[in-house]
C-alpha positions as CSV (number, residue, x, y, z in Angstrom):
1,M,-0.1,-0.2,0.2
2,K,1.0,3.3,-1.1
3,R,1.1,6.7,0.9
4,E,-2.2,7.9,-0.9
5,E,-3.7,4.7,-0.4
6,Y,-3.5,4.7,3.2
7,D,-4.1,8.4,3.9
8,N,-7.6,7.6,1.5
9,N,-8.7,4.7,3.7
10,K,-8.3,6.8,6.7
11,F,-7.0,3.9,8.9
12,Y,-6.9,4.0,12.4
13,F,-5.3,1.7,14.6
14,T,-5.6,0.8,18.2
15,L,-4.3,-1.9,20.4
16,E,-6.4,-4.6,18.7
17,N,-5.2,-4.0,15.3
18,C,-1.8,-2.4,16.1
19,P,0.6,-2.7,13.1
20,F,3.5,-2.6,15.3
21,C,2.1,-5.3,17.9
22,T,-0.1,-7.6,15.9
23,N,1.0,-7.8,12.4
24,L,4.7,-6.7,12.2
25,D,7.5,-8.1,9.8
26,K,10.2,-8.8,12.1
27,N,12.6,-8.5,8.7
28,K,11.6,-5.0,8.5
29,I,13.5,-4.2,11.8
30,I,16.7,-2.5,11.2
31,F,17.8,-2.1,14.9
32,E,16.8,-3.5,18.2
33,S,17.6,-2.3,21.5
34,K,15.7,-4.2,24.9
35,Y,12.8,-2.1,24.9
36,W,12.9,-0.4,21.4
37,F,13.1,-1.4,17.8
38,V,13.8,1.0,14.7
39,M,12.3,0.2,11.3
40,H,11.9,2.4,8.1
41,N,8.5,4.1,7.5
42,D,6.5,2.0,5.0
43,Y,4.2,5.2,4.5
44,P,6.5,8.2,4.3
45,Y,5.0,11.7,2.8
46,F,7.9,12.3,0.9
47,D,9.3,9.0,-0.5
48,D,12.0,9.3,1.8
49,T,14.1,5.9,2.3
50,N,15.7,7.1,5.2
51,W,12.5,8.0,7.1
52,L,13.1,5.8,10.3
53,M,10.7,5.2,13.1
54,A,11.7,4.4,16.8
55,I,8.7,2.4,18.5
56,P,8.7,1.2,21.9
57,K,8.0,-2.8,22.2
58,R,5.3,-2.4,24.9
59,H,2.0,-0.9,23.3
60,V,2.0,2.7,25.0
61,K,-0.2,5.8,23.6
62,F,2.3,8.5,24.5
63,S,5.7,9.1,25.8
64,F,4.4,10.0,29.3
65,N,3.3,6.2,29.5
66,L,7.0,4.9,29.3
67,N,8.5,3.8,32.4
68,K,12.1,4.7,33.5
69,K,13.5,1.5,31.9
70,E,12.1,2.5,28.3
71,F,13.1,6.2,28.8
72,A,16.6,4.8,29.8
73,D,16.7,2.4,26.9
74,F,15.8,5.1,24.3
75,L,19.6,6.6,24.8
76,E,20.6,3.5,22.5
77,I,17.9,4.4,20.1
78,E,19.5,8.2,19.7
79,K,23.0,6.3,19.6
80,F,21.9,4.5,16.7
81,M,20.3,7.2,14.8
82,K,23.3,9.3,15.3
83,K,25.4,6.3,13.6
84,Y,22.6,6.0,11.1
85,Y,22.5,9.4,9.6
86,Q,26.2,10.3,10.3
87,D,26.7,10.0,6.3
88,L,23.5,11.3,5.4
89,G,23.7,14.9,7.2
90,D,21.4,16.5,9.9
91,Y,18.6,14.8,11.1
92,F,15.9,15.7,13.1
93,S,12.8,13.4,14.9
94,F,9.5,14.3,15.8
95,V,6.6,12.6,17.9
96,R,2.6,13.7,17.8
97,Q,1.6,13.6,21.2
98,T,-2.4,13.9,20.7
99,K,-4.6,11.7,18.8
100,S,-5.6,14.4,16.6
101,N,-4.7,13.3,13.0
102,R,-2.6,10.1,14.2
103,S,-3.1,6.8,12.3
104,V,-1.8,4.6,14.9
105,E,-2.1,5.1,18.7
106,H,1.0,3.3,19.7
107,L,3.9,5.8,20.3
108,H,6.4,6.0,17.6
109,Y,8.9,8.8,16.8
110,H,9.7,9.9,13.1
111,Y,13.4,10.6,12.3
112,L,14.1,12.1,8.8
113,V,17.3,13.5,7.1
114,W,17.2,17.2,7.5
115,I,19.2,19.6,4.4
116,P,20.2,22.6,6.2
117,G,18.9,25.9,4.1
118,T,16.0,23.9,2.6
119,R,12.4,23.2,3.3
120,L,11.1,19.6,4.1
121,I,7.9,20.5,2.2
122,D,6.9,23.3,0.0
123,N,3.8,25.2,0.6
124,K,1.6,23.9,-2.1
125,R,2.3,20.2,-1.1
126,Y,1.8,21.2,2.8
127,I,-1.5,22.5,1.9
128,E,-2.2,19.6,0.0
129,I,-1.6,17.2,3.0
130,K,-3.6,19.5,5.5
131,N,-6.4,19.7,3.3
132,G,-6.5,16.0,2.8
133,Y,-6.3,15.5,6.4
134,F,-9.0,18.1,7.6
135,K,-11.9,17.4,5.0
């Protein structure tokens, strides 16, 4: 399924049908720590093959639901990301901490390459994405 089909179907995944808990292809995991795993985003907005996601193994909705061990282990994710992106340039991460426009309620952090001096998305594409979600 491509991003456009994913968006058009307006899927919402809860614990019962969570793609990270129920149907995860373990072969897609590119890094794993005790409490987290990292994989490529199957549905990136911009056809970015280096768009990664860090996902806790335990199903939690928000970062404040993580326990101390999961928080501490997140350091291993940050170390991996630094090494992964070292030859690709700067990178940034983000996480949505609300249910608004989320498609998966399982917490996941996004990591993308950032090219200094450029914009991630042009205004026209931003409006298309924004209007698509708020129809």
